[in-house]
N, C-alpha and C positions, 0 to 999 in steps of 0.2 A: 465804311470809312477805317481807314487804318490808323493805328496810335503808334506814336513812339514809344521808347521803353519807360520813360518816366511817366508820360500819359497813362500809359497802362497800369503801371504800378499804382497811381494814383487812382484811378478809377477802381481798382481791385480793392484798395482800401475802404473808398466810400461805398462800395458794393457790400462790403463786409460791416459796415456802419452805417446800417439806414438812418438812425437818427442824426446823421453827420458828423463832422469834424473840422475843427479849427486848422488852419495853415500850419502853425507852429505843430501841432500835434501830428499831422499829416508827415510834416518834414522828419520829424522824429520816429515815425513808425515805420519808414521805409528803410530798406536794406541798404541803399546806395548813399542815404544818409545827406540829401540834398540841402542846400541853404533855404530857410523859409521863404526868401524873397523868389528863389528860383521856383519852389513849388507854387507861390502865388502867381508867378508869370504863366506858368503851366495851367494853374485853375483858370485864369482870365481866357486863355485859349481855349480850353476844354468848356466854358461858358458861352463862348462866341459861337462854338459848333453844337450848342445845345445839348450838352452831355451832363453838365453841372448847374446847380441853382445855387444862389447864395442869399444868406438872411442876416441882416445886422443883428448881433448881440452884444450890446455894450460898445466897446471901441473895436470889436473883432467882427468877422463875418463867419457864419457858420455855413460850411460847404456840404451838399448833400448830391449823390448822383440824381440826373433827372429822370431817369428810367431805370429799370432793373437790368442786370446782364443778360439776361434771356432775351429783354426786347433788342439790346444793343447787338447780339449774337445774330439774332433774326435779321435785324435789319442790314447788318454787314452781308448776309449772306446773300439778300435779296439784291443788295448793289452790285455783288459779284456776279450774280445771274445777270445783271440789266447789263453787265460789261461783256458778258460771253458774245462770241461772235454766233455760236450754234449753241443755243440755249439747251436743246436734247441732248447734243452729244458731252454738254458740260454736266448736265444732271445725269445722265448715264454714267458717265466717268466716275462722278462723285458717290453715286450710289454703290458702285463698284469696289468702293474703298474703305465703307463703311462698316462696322461691327454689326452682328447680328441683331442687337439691341437697337444701335441707331435705326436701322432698316426697320424693325417693327416698330418703333416710335414714328417714324416717317409713315408707315402703311397705316398706323392708327389716324395720325394727323388727318390724312389725304381721306380716310374713310369718313372721319368726322365732317371734314368740309363737304364731301359728296352728299351727306346726310342734312347738314344745315340748310333751313330755309333761306331762300334769296329775296 
């Protein structure tokens, strides 16, 4: 799932504040300084996408990321592979571009998957 610039900025702020943030505080913390109403509009969109949850606190809502950044990135990678015409070629090309540290992490994750009971 691709995010627009403001959506990405809001999600980064929410991932950095797992305790949650109010829209007004979010708006004030973003480098682009969007209006609180703009942030609220984007939060509604992110909520519909399942990325953000909200909880009523007094007269306002506290917003939280529904899942961690790692879960979002993993889902984005899976969705990208689902769109690939040739998954094997896409994976091979991807693996050819990653750092040795990422390649080692991929190997470790795949080895762990092979060893996990099904």
